[in-house]
Steps between C-alpha positions, in 0.01 A plus 500: 500500500433871456711777647217591737488146637878492544489830687223376728691180572812703582300719739385192692850375578594476869646823641410685179136477604583624848698794364205600282264474797717718724465877515703794631745427778394135496629463143823680585568264792424193291718611208786591736479161671487309171796701367713412802399135476570490128845647555569247775391209280713616208807535721439155651451330162793668326736507798779308320495761222465809720746417777856605415645219716387184673352520849812343652765653270788667685731596216531563128797494257621826653524350849292491818208737540621617839317531830251786549594673176296814444262522202692542176471433129615140548267447798208746485362387840840437659620178663428327830741429785548150358584643156174421317359740240189657657319555169542136401382382843189719479412376150557134583310546826186585301511155342531333841204701630298415189559127542405509867180698433386267222573176686374613841182676396398246234550209740309676777214585260455138394532358853288767669231491231468121513484491880252788513279333239490168684452661840223737394313243291509204737469692828450308821786386722751514213424868447543577872834317518639670188387844617668439835827398332489799266440738790787341695740554208364848437558594865877452466707799381555438130872580501566284806313210342698547178827494695403176675397336174818620328715345772303174486518478120856607422671589825472869417762493220503317168568520128308702241203272437521349847481846657224613263293189573563533874393865501204425272373213715545710812290779351248249363426373850434858612266580208289183489270609788425829323381334180324234706292757688413701187393198293316332788285804567413528129420128475263520797320789331489349151385151601175649630416654162209374293712374208687264735171356626390460139817305422427268793142447381602396149742245649840665456779325689663656804829549318330673208313733732818585693734564207260602220242710679637613837874539435450714189290747698716503815836617365420847369687677780816285474680731252466781754640285781777386265636850443489588869664173604772538236617820670501320835703220341764752393521639854512152654779393265692819577444444872638146481808622315547797733494272806746258342260218408495565127711391205879492502656787300699267275180310410268789410448872550244598761412854607448423868843341535664801333323734744626293790860534384453874442411583864860569597558698180233758587672598825824551303341735247468243221146546367493317166510146637169546685319755281450297185384165649268689735364712217436188292295347782302822549420541129388140448284501813356838401411370154329192641318701765375766257379233259332295772327796664380632164358162397337469841330836459389413147324193637271741686187549280459856628804608296349355183168672571679835544672450164171415329337805657785719375460367147123526511495864608612614154244290315217639711595854399501405132162327511318774690150595387470712186314831549138477401529786247784323315302176467222667307228417755277767648545605862222476758461881491437494123244221540313705760479790259 
């Protein structure tokens, strides 16, 4: 494979293609969002190597960390009222958030896509019933529904994986109607296209039409919904922890729980226990939001047409007509003479 082919293949990679399509402020927003997300992913993956202590460590060979110790060389972000190292809790909390996002959003994508495909393709009474159920779930406040599901699943408190699964399933229930509505509307539009009718005429089975022809053309907007829902998953997880329905501190680190325990510290002038977990939530949500909004705008064909017009303006100037005298042809005035 030649170097030109390798370069073209590299340019067609996901996200790389979108960055190349973006222009101006749009590109700056997308790059900023991807940078924040990349930093978050690296911290989550390498948390055991980056964190100076465990998420539930209260002492080291020199003794206890102490309660509400100010930032120092030993504890750059200080310690909490319970004696936990704030920096370690923030780093380990990124891994908890990463697990919840992956499990919740992936499960909701599969469930919502399958239900939307079946509902939009079959139609009839089944479609009406599923739309009614989705609207009923969608009408509930998402955080309240997550709290109810968390209590039903784990009683509001559990171990690391138990709490992650409880929070993930709670968020999954909230997100399924969103993917259901998006996929259903696309399926209803795509199944009326000519290529679907052609597949029916040549005798393709119903399953082949659904999964081979319709599904492939009905999921183009899911990556955009994924990025926007991932930010909502972070906020929902933090809300559960802040209200006391999250994961126990000795089982995992969670930013919402740490913010809940830092409420009393703020009134006493202790700022470091609330600043860093809150800043982590803000930065991750900002990265997801910037990425999602940029990808959503890039899906608009008007942006691509503006970029093509910008590129084409220079080529038009270079291919303008050559003066008649320079081409060697006689002008109309000379012919009249």
